[in-house]
C-alpha positions as CSV (number, residue, x, y, z in Angstrom):
1,X,6.4,9.7,-11.2
2,X,9.6,10.8,-12.8
3,X,10.0,12.4,-16.2
4,X,11.8,10.1,-18.6
5,X,14.7,12.6,-19.0
6,X,15.4,12.6,-15.2
7,X,17.3,10.0,-13.2
8,X,16.1,8.3,-10.1
9,X,17.5,11.2,-7.9
10,X,15.4,13.8,-9.8
11,X,18.4,15.2,-11.6
12,X,18.5,15.8,-15.4
13,X,20.2,13.0,-17.4
14,X,23.1,13.9,-19.6
15,X,22.1,13.6,-23.2
16,X,24.0,13.5,-26.5
17,X,22.4,15.5,-29.3
18,X,23.7,16.0,-32.8
19,X,22.3,17.7,-35.8
20,X,24.1,17.8,-39.2
21,X,22.9,20.0,-42.1
22,X,24.4,19.8,-45.6
23,X,23.4,21.5,-48.8
24,X,24.8,20.6,-52.1
25,X,23.5,22.4,-55.1
26,X,19.7,22.3,-54.9
27,X,19.6,19.4,-52.5
28,X,19.6,19.7,-48.7
29,X,20.1,16.9,-46.2
30,X,19.5,16.9,-42.4
31,X,20.6,14.2,-39.9
32,X,19.4,14.2,-36.3
33,X,20.6,11.9,-33.5
34,X,19.7,12.1,-29.8
35,X,20.3,9.6,-26.9
36,X,20.6,9.4,-23.2
37,X,22.6,6.2,-23.4
38,X,26.3,7.1,-23.1
39,X,27.3,3.7,-24.6
40,X,25.2,4.2,-27.8
41,X,27.3,5.5,-30.7
């Protein structure tokens, strides 16, 4: 059984991972995005 983050050859998949943190005054925002699909934007 393969791990879901490995391809069929047993190699790690390339993943896109982005985290954005913003603070304005007393309010803080965080955005997280991660995908293994190169076509997803």
